[in-house]
C-alpha positions as CSV (number, residue, x, y, z in Angstrom):
1,X,-16.2,36.3,79.6
2,X,-16.7,37.2,83.3
3,X,-14.6,35.3,85.8
4,X,-17.6,33.8,87.5
5,X,-18.7,32.4,84.1
6,X,-15.5,30.5,83.5
7,X,-15.5,26.7,83.6
8,X,-12.3,27.1,85.7
9,X,-10.8,30.2,87.2
10,X,-7.0,30.1,86.7
11,X,-6.5,32.3,89.7
12,X,-7.2,29.2,91.8
13,X,-3.8,27.9,90.8
14,X,-1.8,30.8,92.3
15,X,-2.8,32.5,95.6
16,X,-3.1,36.3,95.7
17,X,0.2,36.9,97.5
18,X,2.1,35.0,95.0
19,X,0.3,36.6,92.1
20,X,1.3,40.0,93.4
21,X,4.9,39.0,93.6
22,X,4.9,37.3,90.2
23,X,3.4,40.3,88.4
24,X,6.1,42.8,89.4
25,X,7.7,44.2,86.3
26,X,11.3,45.3,85.6
27,X,12.7,48.0,83.3
28,X,16.2,46.5,83.6
29,X,15.2,43.0,82.4
30,X,13.0,44.4,79.7
31,X,15.7,46.6,78.3
32,X,18.2,43.8,78.5
33,X,16.0,41.6,76.3
34,X,15.0,44.3,73.9
35,X,18.6,45.6,73.4
36,X,19.8,42.0,73.0
37,X,17.1,41.4,70.4
38,X,18.0,44.4,68.4
39,X,21.7,43.6,68.7
40,X,20.9,40.2,67.2
41,X,19.1,41.9,64.4
42,X,22.1,44.2,63.8
43,X,24.4,41.1,63.8
44,X,22.1,39.5,61.2
45,X,22.2,42.6,59.0
46,X,26.0,42.7,59.2
47,X,26.1,39.0,58.2
48,X,24.1,39.8,55.1
49,X,26.4,42.7,54.2
50,X,29.5,40.5,54.6
51,X,28.1,37.7,52.6
52,X,26.4,39.8,49.9
53,X,26.4,38.1,46.5
54,X,27.5,34.7,47.8
55,X,25.5,31.5,48.7
56,X,26.0,32.3,52.4
57,X,23.9,35.4,52.0
58,X,20.8,33.2,51.8
59,X,21.6,31.5,55.1
60,X,22.4,34.9,56.6
61,X,19.0,36.3,55.4
62,X,17.2,33.3,56.9
63,X,18.9,33.7,60.3
64,X,18.4,37.5,60.3
65,X,14.7,37.0,59.2
66,X,14.1,34.5,62.0
67,X,15.2,37.1,64.6
68,X,13.1,39.8,62.8
69,X,10.0,37.6,62.8
70,X,10.5,36.8,66.5
71,X,10.0,40.5,67.2
72,X,6.4,39.3,67.5
73,X,7.4,38.2,71.1
74,X,8.4,41.7,72.5
75,X,5.5,43.2,70.6
76,X,3.1,40.8,72.3
77,X,4.7,41.4,75.6
78,X,4.4,45.2,75.2
79,X,0.7,44.8,74.3
80,X,0.1,43.3,77.8
81,X,2.1,46.2,79.3
82,X,4.4,43.8,81.0
83,X,7.7,44.3,79.1
84,X,8.7,47.2,81.3
85,X,7.7,48.7,84.6
86,X,7.7,52.3,83.3
87,X,4.6,52.8,81.1
88,X,6.1,55.3,78.6
89,X,9.0,53.0,78.1
90,X,6.6,50.1,77.4
91,X,4.6,52.2,75.0
92,X,7.6,53.6,73.2
93,X,9.1,50.1,72.7
94,X,5.6,48.9,71.6
95,X,5.5,51.4,68.8
96,X,9.1,50.8,67.7
97,X,8.7,47.1,67.6
98,X,5.3,47.2,66.0
99,X,6.6,49.4,63.1
100,X,9.5,47.0,62.4
101,X,7.4,43.9,62.8
102,X,4.6,45.5,60.8
103,X,1.6,45.5,63.1
104,X,-0.8,48.2,64.4
105,X,-0.2,48.6,68.2
106,X,-3.6,49.7,69.5
107,X,-5.6,47.4,67.2
108,X,-3.4,44.4,68.0
109,X,-3.8,45.2,71.8
110,X,-7.6,44.9,71.5
111,X,-7.5,41.9,69.2
112,X,-5.1,40.1,71.5
113,X,-7.1,40.9,74.6
114,X,-10.1,39.2,73.1
115,X,-7.9,36.2,72.3
116,X,-7.3,35.9,76.0
117,X,-10.9,36.3,76.9
118,X,-12.2,33.8,74.4
119,X,-9.2,31.5,73.9
120,X,-9.9,28.6,71.5
121,X,-13.6,29.4,71.2
122,X,-14.5,29.3,67.5
123,X,-16.2,32.4,66.3
124,X,-15.1,34.5,69.2
125,X,-11.3,34.1,69.3
126,X,-10.1,36.4,66.5
127,X,-6.5,35.1,66.8
128,X,-7.4,31.4,66.8
129,X,-4.6,29.5,65.0
130,X,-5.8,26.9,62.6
131,X,-9.4,26.3,63.9
132,X,-10.6,22.8,62.9
133,X,-11.2,21.4,60.4
134,X,-7.6,22.0,59.2
135,X,-6.3,21.0,55.8
136,X,-2.7,20.9,54.5
137,X,-3.4,24.2,52.7
138,X,-4.4,25.9,55.9
139,X,-1.3,24.5,57.7
140,X,1.2,25.7,55.2
141,X,-0.5,29.1,54.8
142,X,-0.1,29.6,58.5
143,X,3.4,28.2,58.7
144,X,4.6,30.4,55.9
145,X,2.7,33.5,57.0
146,X,1.2,33.9,53.6
147,X,-2.2,35.2,54.7
148,X,-0.5,37.9,56.7
149,X,1.3,39.3,53.7
150,X,-1.8,39.2,51.5
151,X,-4.4,40.5,54.1
152,X,-2.7,42.9,56.5
153,X,-1.8,45.5,53.8
154,X,-5.5,45.7,52.8
155,X,-6.6,46.0,56.5
156,X,-4.1,48.7,57.4
157,X,-5.1,50.6,54.2
158,X,-8.8,50.4,55.2
159,X,-7.9,51.7,58.7
160,X,-6.0,54.6,57.1
161,X,-9.2,55.4,55.1
162,X,-11.2,55.4,58.3
163,X,-12.9,52.0,57.9
164,X,-13.0,49.0,60.2
165,X,-13.8,45.5,59.0
166,X,-17.2,44.4,60.3
167,X,-15.7,41.2,61.9
168,X,-13.3,43.4,63.9
169,X,-15.7,46.2,65.0
170,X,-17.3,44.3,67.8
171,X,-14.2,44.2,70.0
172,X,-12.8,47.7,69.3
173,X,-14.3,50.5,71.3
174,X,-15.7,53.3,69.1
175,X,-13.8,55.8,71.2
176,X,-10.5,54.3,70.1
177,X,-11.3,54.1,66.3
178,X,-9.8,57.6,65.6
179,X,-6.5,56.5,67.3
180,X,-6.4,53.3,65.3
181,X,-7.0,55.1,62.1
182,X,-4.3,57.7,62.9
183,X,-1.8,55.0,63.7
184,X,-2.5,53.4,60.3
185,X,-1.9,56.7,58.6
186,X,1.4,57.3,60.5
187,X,2.6,53.8,59.8
188,X,1.8,53.9,56.1
189,X,3.5,57.3,55.9
190,X,6.6,55.7,57.5
191,X,6.6,52.8,55.1
192,X,5.9,55.1,52.1
193,X,8.8,57.3,53.1
194,X,11.1,54.2,53.3
195,X,9.9,53.0,49.9
196,X,10.2,56.4,48.3
197,X,13.7,56.9,49.6
198,X,14.8,53.5,48.4
199,X,13.4,54.1,44.9
200,X,15.0,57.6,44.8
201,X,18.4,56.2,45.6
202,X,17.9,53.0,43.6
203,X,18.5,51.0,46.8
204,X,17.4,47.4,47.5
205,X,18.2,47.7,51.2
206,X,14.7,47.6,52.6
207,X,14.0,44.4,50.6
208,X,17.4,42.8,51.3
209,X,17.7,43.6,55.0
210,X,14.0,43.8,56.1
211,X,11.1,42.5,54.0
212,X,12.6,39.4,52.2
213,X,14.4,38.2,55.4
214,X,11.2,38.7,57.4
215,X,9.3,36.5,54.9
216,X,12.1,33.9,55.0
217,X,12.1,33.9,58.8
218,X,8.3,33.4,59.3
219,X,8.2,29.6,59.6
220,X,10.0,29.2,62.9
221,X,8.0,31.9,64.6
222,X,4.7,30.6,63.1
223,X,5.6,27.1,64.2
224,X,5.8,28.2,67.8
225,X,2.4,30.0,67.4
226,X,0.9,26.8,66.1
227,X,2.3,24.9,69.0
228,X,0.7,27.2,71.5
229,X,-2.9,26.1,70.8
230,X,-3.3,23.8,67.9
231,X,-4.3,20.3,68.9
232,X,-5.4,21.5,72.3
233,X,-9.0,21.5,73.4
234,X,-11.3,24.0,71.7
235,X,-12.9,25.4,74.8
236,X,-12.5,27.9,77.6
237,X,-10.5,25.8,80.1
238,X,-6.9,27.3,80.3
239,X,-5.6,24.0,81.6
240,X,-6.4,22.2,78.4
241,X,-6.7,24.8,75.6
242,X,-3.1,26.0,75.7
243,X,0.2,24.2,75.4
244,X,3.7,25.0,76.7
245,X,6.6,23.4,74.9
246,X,10.2,22.6,76.0
247,X,12.7,24.8,74.3
248,X,16.4,25.6,74.3
249,X,17.8,28.6,76.2
250,X,18.3,30.4,72.9
251,X,14.8,29.9,71.7
252,X,13.3,30.9,75.1
253,X,15.4,34.1,74.9
254,X,14.4,34.8,71.3
255,X,10.7,34.2,72.0
256,X,10.8,36.0,75.4
257,X,9.8,32.9,77.2
258,X,6.6,32.4,75.3
259,X,7.2,28.7,74.9
260,X,5.8,28.8,78.5
261,X,2.5,29.6,76.9
262,X,0.1,27.9,79.3
263,X,1.6,29.8,82.2
264,X,1.2,33.0,80.3
265,X,-2.5,32.3,79.8
266,X,-2.9,31.4,83.5
267,X,-1.5,34.8,84.5
268,X,-1.3,37.2,81.6
269,X,-0.4,40.0,84.0
270,X,2.9,38.4,84.8
271,X,6.0,39.6,82.9
272,X,7.8,37.2,80.6
273,X,10.7,36.6,82.9
274,X,8.3,35.2,85.6
275,X,6.9,32.4,83.4
276,X,9.6,29.8,84.2
277,X,8.9,30.1,87.9
278,X,5.1,29.9,87.3
279,X,5.9,26.7,85.3
280,X,7.7,25.2,88.3
281,X,4.8,26.1,90.5
282,X,1.8,24.8,88.5
283,X,3.0,22.6,85.6
284,X,1.3,19.5,87.1
285,X,-2.0,21.3,86.8
286,X,-1.7,22.1,83.1
287,X,-1.7,20.2,79.8
288,X,1.6,18.2,79.7
289,X,4.4,20.2,78.0
290,X,5.3,19.4,74.5
291,X,8.6,17.5,74.3
292,X,10.0,19.9,71.7
293,X,8.8,22.1,68.8
294,X,9.4,19.3,66.3
295,X,7.5,16.8,68.5
296,X,4.5,19.1,68.8
297,X,4.6,19.8,65.1
298,X,4.6,16.1,64.3
299,X,1.7,15.6,66.7
300,X,-0.3,18.4,65.0
301,X,0.4,17.1,61.5
302,X,-0.6,13.6,62.4
303,X,-3.6,14.3,64.6
304,X,-5.2,17.5,63.4
305,X,-4.9,17.7,59.6
306,X,-7.6,16.3,57.4
307,X,-8.2,16.1,53.6
308,X,-10.1,18.9,51.8
309,X,-13.0,16.4,51.3
310,X,-13.2,15.6,55.0
311,X,-13.0,19.3,55.9
312,X,-15.8,20.0,53.6
313,X,-17.9,17.2,55.1
314,X,-17.3,18.4,58.6
315,X,-18.1,22.0,57.7
316,X,-21.4,20.9,56.0
317,X,-22.3,18.9,59.1
318,X,-21.7,21.9,61.4
319,X,-23.8,24.1,59.2
320,X,-26.7,21.7,59.3
321,X,-26.4,21.7,63.1
322,X,-26.2,25.5,63.2
323,X,-22.7,25.3,64.7
324,X,-20.0,28.1,64.2
325,X,-17.7,27.6,61.3
326,X,-14.6,29.7,62.0
327,X,-12.9,31.1,58.9
328,X,-10.3,33.1,60.7
329,X,-7.5,31.1,59.0
330,X,-8.4,33.1,55.9
331,X,-7.1,36.3,57.4
332,X,-4.0,35.8,59.6
333,X,-3.3,39.4,60.8
334,X,-0.6,39.0,63.4
């Protein structure tokens, strides 16, 4: 979508001089957050080790997994190239975090760029969270991250075999397909080596310290992702199609300030640490902030979820009117 085709140009909210200042990046701040995030992961792993075999181990795995799942935040920041000022540092961190979080860096970068171009437009936004009509099944599949675990392994395997899904090929430049396929092969080799080593030594460590905690930690991270857009207008106006939500200092740190999501969509070139200032500058122009994650979740559940019968009726009506029926909820990939 070209800027002149937008219903509203978000650059109108911040003048050019301020945009230049707000888009300055920092290696020091990026490293502080990244090192802090991995220290928290290390602390969680230590907690699992110290509580191994006790009831408290379950709680430790959940806490550890929540921090692991929130690696989506630095991965997302690196995809924008805004986590660090130095490009090689940004790209190195992007690869590291993507491998741990389990996501393909180049493919995600293109996928996410299209999300920003066509935010909340059904049929064009490949990362649209819970497009309507939404049923309880859709809601819980998104909250638990179930579709990610059943779909992403298939997709990365296809990439490793040199195949791109038809629904993804339109936004990935052909020139970068070899790179995406190579990344998939390297990542599968890494995961295969980890699995083979664990089997050889009879170790449960990858499951206990990585995969199972990550699965347990999905809901909080996914709840934030739902809050960012669900229940907002399904259209191109950034003032109404995205939501920021009040959060504690700890959650803002863990999510790299992404609770300021409207501000991020207004100026995607701005690094995460500039978002609170952008909020102070333009909050009155945006959709009112959610009071809390729980409040937004309650709003979504009450106002956006319909029965399966009602969903089927809405879909049939849209088909009769030749409207787009977005099935992206079937394949959550990030």
